[in-house]
C-alpha positions as CSV (number, residue, x, y, z in Angstrom):
1,X,207.7,53.6,120.9
2,X,204.6,55.2,122.3
3,X,204.8,58.7,123.7
4,X,202.8,59.1,126.9
5,X,202.7,62.2,129.1
6,X,202.1,60.8,132.6
7,X,202.8,63.9,134.4
8,X,201.5,62.7,137.7
9,X,203.3,59.3,137.7
10,X,206.5,60.5,139.5
11,X,204.4,62.2,142.2
12,X,202.1,59.1,142.5
13,X,205.1,56.8,142.9
14,X,206.8,59.2,145.3
15,X,203.6,59.5,147.4
16,X,203.2,55.7,147.5
17,X,206.8,55.4,148.8
18,X,206.3,58.2,151.3
19,X,203.0,56.6,152.6
20,X,204.8,53.3,153.0
21,X,207.5,54.9,155.1
22,X,205.0,56.4,157.4
23,X,203.0,53.2,157.6
24,X,206.0,51.1,158.5
25,X,208.1,53.5,160.6
26,X,206.6,52.5,164.0
27,X,207.5,48.8,163.9
28,X,210.4,47.4,161.9
29,X,209.3,44.5,159.7
30,X,211.5,41.9,158.2
31,X,209.3,41.5,155.0
32,X,206.9,44.1,153.8
33,X,204.6,42.9,150.9
34,X,203.5,45.6,148.5
35,X,199.9,44.9,147.4
36,X,196.9,47.2,146.7
37,X,194.0,48.5,148.7
38,X,192.1,46.2,151.0
39,X,189.5,44.1,149.2
40,X,191.5,43.9,146.0
41,X,192.6,40.5,144.7
42,X,196.2,41.5,145.3
43,X,195.5,42.4,148.9
44,X,193.8,39.1,149.5
45,X,196.8,37.2,147.9
46,X,199.3,39.2,150.0
47,X,197.3,38.6,153.2
48,X,197.1,34.9,152.5
49,X,200.8,34.8,151.8
50,X,201.4,36.6,155.0
51,X,199.6,33.9,156.9
52,X,201.7,31.2,155.1
53,X,205.2,32.7,155.5
54,X,205.0,34.4,158.9
55,X,205.2,31.1,160.8
56,X,208.3,30.3,158.7
57,X,210.0,33.7,159.0
58,X,208.9,34.5,162.6
59,X,206.1,36.2,164.5
60,X,205.5,39.8,163.5
61,X,208.0,39.4,160.6
62,X,205.6,40.2,157.8
63,X,203.5,43.2,156.9
64,X,201.1,43.8,154.0
65,X,201.1,47.3,152.5
66,X,197.5,48.1,151.5
67,X,198.4,50.6,148.8
68,X,200.4,50.8,145.6
69,X,199.5,49.1,142.3
70,X,201.0,47.7,139.1
71,X,202.9,50.9,138.2
72,X,204.0,52.0,141.7
73,X,205.0,48.7,143.2
74,X,208.2,48.1,141.3
75,X,209.4,51.6,142.4
76,X,208.4,50.9,146.0
77,X,210.6,47.8,146.0
78,X,213.4,49.6,144.2
79,X,213.2,52.4,146.8
80,X,213.6,49.9,149.6
81,X,210.1,50.5,151.0
82,X,209.0,46.9,150.5
83,X,211.0,43.8,150.3
84,X,208.6,42.0,148.0
85,X,205.5,43.2,146.0
86,X,203.0,42.1,143.5
87,X,203.5,43.7,140.1
88,X,202.2,43.3,136.6
89,X,204.7,41.4,134.5
90,X,204.6,44.2,131.9
91,X,205.1,47.0,134.4
92,X,208.0,45.1,136.0
93,X,209.7,45.0,132.6
94,X,209.0,48.7,132.0
95,X,210.4,49.6,135.4
96,X,213.4,47.3,135.1
97,X,214.3,48.8,131.7
98,X,213.5,52.3,132.7
99,X,210.9,52.9,130.1
100,X,211.0,56.6,129.6
101,X,207.4,57.0,128.5
102,X,206.0,55.3,131.5
103,X,208.4,56.1,134.3
104,X,209.7,59.5,133.2
105,X,213.4,58.8,133.9
106,X,212.9,56.5,136.8
107,X,214.0,52.9,136.7
108,X,214.1,49.8,138.9
109,X,217.2,47.9,137.9
110,X,217.3,46.1,141.3
111,X,214.0,44.2,141.1
112,X,214.0,40.4,140.6
113,X,211.2,37.9,140.1
114,X,210.2,35.3,142.7
115,X,207.0,33.7,141.2
116,X,205.4,34.5,137.8
117,X,202.2,33.6,136.1
118,X,200.2,34.2,139.2
119,X,197.1,35.3,137.3
120,X,196.0,36.8,134.0
121,X,195.3,40.5,134.0
122,X,193.7,41.4,130.7
123,X,193.3,45.0,129.6
124,X,190.2,45.5,127.5
125,X,187.5,47.9,126.5
126,X,183.8,48.2,126.9
127,X,181.3,50.7,125.7
128,X,177.7,51.8,126.3
129,X,175.3,50.1,123.9
130,X,173.6,53.4,123.2
131,X,177.0,54.8,122.1
132,X,177.9,51.9,119.8
133,X,174.3,52.0,118.3
134,X,174.8,55.7,117.6
135,X,178.3,55.0,116.0
136,X,176.9,52.1,114.0
137,X,179.8,49.8,115.0
138,X,181.4,47.9,117.9
139,X,184.8,48.0,116.2
140,X,187.1,50.2,118.4
141,X,189.3,50.9,115.4
142,X,186.4,52.3,113.4
143,X,185.2,54.3,116.4
144,X,188.5,56.0,116.9
145,X,189.0,56.6,113.2
146,X,185.6,58.2,112.8
147,X,186.7,61.6,114.0
148,X,183.6,61.9,116.1
149,X,183.6,62.8,119.8
150,X,184.5,59.8,122.1
151,X,184.6,60.1,125.9
152,X,187.1,57.6,127.2
153,X,186.9,56.6,130.9
154,X,189.9,55.1,132.8
155,X,191.5,55.1,136.3
156,X,193.9,57.8,137.4
157,X,197.6,57.8,136.8
158,X,199.2,54.9,138.7
159,X,197.0,52.2,137.2
160,X,198.6,49.9,134.6
161,X,195.6,50.4,132.4
162,X,196.5,54.0,131.8
163,X,199.8,53.5,129.8
164,X,198.1,50.5,128.1
165,X,195.2,52.8,127.0
166,X,197.8,55.2,125.5
167,X,199.4,52.3,123.6
168,X,196.0,51.3,122.3
169,X,195.5,54.9,121.1
170,X,198.8,54.8,119.4
171,X,198.1,51.5,117.6
172,X,194.8,53.0,116.4
173,X,196.5,56.1,115.0
174,X,195.2,58.5,117.6
175,X,196.1,60.0,121.0
176,X,194.6,61.6,124.1
177,X,195.2,65.0,122.5
178,X,193.6,64.0,119.2
179,X,190.6,62.5,121.0
180,X,190.1,65.8,122.8
181,X,190.6,67.8,119.6
182,X,187.7,65.8,118.1
183,X,185.5,67.0,120.9
184,X,185.9,63.9,123.1
185,X,187.5,63.6,126.4
186,X,189.8,61.5,128.6
187,X,188.0,61.0,132.0
188,X,190.1,59.7,134.9
189,X,188.3,59.0,138.1
190,X,188.8,56.8,141.1
191,X,187.4,53.3,141.1
192,X,184.3,54.2,143.2
193,X,183.1,56.7,140.6
194,X,183.5,54.5,137.5
195,X,180.1,52.7,137.5
196,X,178.2,56.0,138.0
197,X,180.0,57.5,135.0
198,X,178.9,54.7,132.8
199,X,175.4,54.4,134.2
200,X,174.8,58.1,133.9
201,X,176.0,58.3,130.3
202,X,179.0,60.6,131.2
203,X,181.5,58.3,129.3
204,X,181.3,56.3,126.1
205,X,184.2,53.8,126.2
206,X,185.8,52.4,129.4
207,X,189.3,50.9,129.4
208,X,190.5,48.9,132.4
209,X,191.9,45.6,133.6
210,X,189.5,42.7,133.0
211,X,190.0,40.3,135.9
212,X,187.5,37.5,136.5
213,X,185.3,38.7,139.4
214,X,186.6,42.3,139.2
215,X,184.1,44.2,141.3
216,X,184.1,47.4,139.3
217,X,183.7,45.7,135.9
218,X,181.0,43.4,137.4
219,X,179.1,46.5,138.7
220,X,179.3,48.3,135.4
221,X,178.1,45.2,133.5
222,X,175.2,44.7,136.0
223,X,174.0,48.3,136.2
224,X,174.8,49.8,132.8
225,X,173.8,48.6,129.3
226,X,177.3,47.9,127.9
227,X,179.0,45.8,125.2
228,X,182.6,44.4,125.5
229,X,184.9,45.5,122.6
230,X,187.8,43.5,121.2
231,X,191.2,45.3,121.2
232,X,191.9,45.6,117.4
233,X,194.9,44.0,115.8
234,X,196.8,47.3,115.1
235,X,196.6,48.1,118.8
236,X,197.5,44.6,119.8
237,X,200.7,44.8,117.8
238,X,201.8,47.8,119.8
239,X,200.9,46.2,123.1
240,X,202.8,43.0,122.2
241,X,205.9,45.1,121.4
242,X,205.7,46.5,124.9
243,X,205.6,43.3,126.8
244,X,201.9,42.3,126.9
245,X,200.6,39.0,125.6
246,X,197.6,38.9,123.2
247,X,194.7,36.7,124.5
248,X,191.1,36.6,125.3
249,X,189.0,36.8,128.5
250,X,185.6,35.3,129.1
251,X,183.1,34.3,127.9
252,X,180.5,34.8,130.6
253,X,182.9,36.6,133.0
254,X,180.4,39.4,133.2
255,X,176.7,40.0,132.4
256,X,176.2,40.5,128.7
257,X,179.6,38.9,127.7
258,X,178.3,35.9,125.7
259,X,181.6,35.3,123.7
260,X,185.3,35.6,124.5
261,X,186.7,39.2,124.1
262,X,190.1,40.0,122.7
263,X,192.4,41.7,125.2
264,X,196.1,42.0,126.2
265,X,197.5,40.2,129.2
266,X,199.6,42.3,131.6
267,X,200.3,39.2,133.8
268,X,201.1,39.2,137.5
269,X,204.5,38.4,139.1
270,X,205.7,38.6,142.7
271,X,208.9,40.7,142.6
272,X,211.6,41.2,145.3
273,X,214.5,43.5,145.9
274,X,217.8,42.1,144.6
275,X,219.1,42.8,148.2
276,X,216.5,40.5,149.8
277,X,218.3,37.8,151.7
278,X,218.7,34.7,149.5
279,X,217.3,32.3,152.1
280,X,214.2,34.5,152.6
281,X,213.6,34.6,148.8
282,X,214.0,30.9,148.8
283,X,211.5,30.4,151.6
284,X,208.9,32.7,150.1
285,X,209.1,31.1,146.7
286,X,208.9,27.6,148.3
287,X,205.9,28.6,150.3
288,X,204.0,29.9,147.3
289,X,204.7,26.9,145.1
290,X,204.0,24.4,147.8
291,X,200.9,26.2,149.1
292,X,199.5,27.0,145.6
293,X,196.2,25.4,146.2
294,X,195.6,27.5,149.3
295,X,196.5,30.7,147.5
296,X,194.3,29.8,144.5
297,X,191.4,29.2,146.8
298,X,191.8,32.6,148.4
299,X,190.3,34.5,145.4
300,X,188.9,33.4,142.1
301,X,191.5,35.6,140.3
302,X,194.3,33.2,141.2
303,X,192.5,30.0,140.2
304,X,194.5,29.6,137.0
305,X,197.9,29.7,138.6
306,X,200.2,26.9,137.5
307,X,203.1,26.4,139.8
308,X,205.0,24.4,137.2
309,X,205.2,27.5,135.0
310,X,206.0,30.1,137.7
311,X,209.6,30.4,136.7
312,X,209.2,30.7,132.9
313,X,210.6,33.9,131.4
314,X,207.3,34.6,129.6
315,X,205.7,34.7,133.1
316,X,208.3,36.6,135.1
317,X,209.5,39.2,132.5
318,X,212.6,39.9,134.6
319,X,215.5,37.9,136.0
320,X,214.8,35.5,138.9
321,X,216.2,36.3,142.4
322,X,219.0,33.9,143.2
323,X,217.0,32.5,146.1
324,X,214.0,31.7,143.8
325,X,216.4,30.2,141.2
326,X,217.8,27.9,143.9
327,X,214.4,26.7,144.9
328,X,213.2,26.0,141.4
329,X,216.4,24.0,140.7
330,X,216.2,22.0,143.9
331,X,212.5,21.3,143.2
332,X,213.3,20.0,139.8
333,X,211.3,22.7,138.1
334,X,214.3,23.9,136.1
């Protein structure tokens, strides 16, 4: 197993939970949907879902929580601060199993799946062309094995890309500590600062989630001279052991990406608390499956969702909620 020191994770998850309590204390809501910040594909999905299910569940019965993320959301649901939430499939598995390296002793045994396979979320890498020219290779394995300084850029703790980056390092026989010992660095900044870091040459390699239409990746590709790097096979083997699915993204998702790029798919699943009323879980699941076209049209990231595969274990990662299970059986999908 990989050994990752995510010292800020417990505080980040706790802060997300505390913020959710403050945001929802004024008006009691029947269903709170954990998403991400406004403008993200997860927020758009949650807002669209709110419009679909509120007429079913009742006026003012649904609230979208515009914070959280792939790592935090399973703990937000486990802590009872949201009834349902979007999560990466891999992070739902890590949380459900209490992965020590990622969750530092925390676990979410009471989360269940409603709808899986919502969209592909690949984690991949890109680098400045000037850097790969200097290194003489675009092979990430060779770059990390060179012993030369490499400045790796990623989001702060709380993003699913952070533990995945650590897994990539492990698969390539290195670590954050070794990268720093070689004269390189691990640079973690908020989303709004990432493009500047790459444009200004302050970072060499950037690891993040590669979603079609992702605004940050799009900006980096448009404004910096970059090349997309395949995740090497030794790293992919570690990622696959930890719940990610090998695959490729692109081509032509971003400027300069003329061929498909190898990455690892985190997946996206809508999770719920095991304590969520079975009828509500049934209605939410039914609404998503039967309004799939509307949800897919809300954002390009959801265009590949196949409702007929929403209940498959490879897409959910964790056990189905009894309400979701009842719907899939009644609909003839199981």
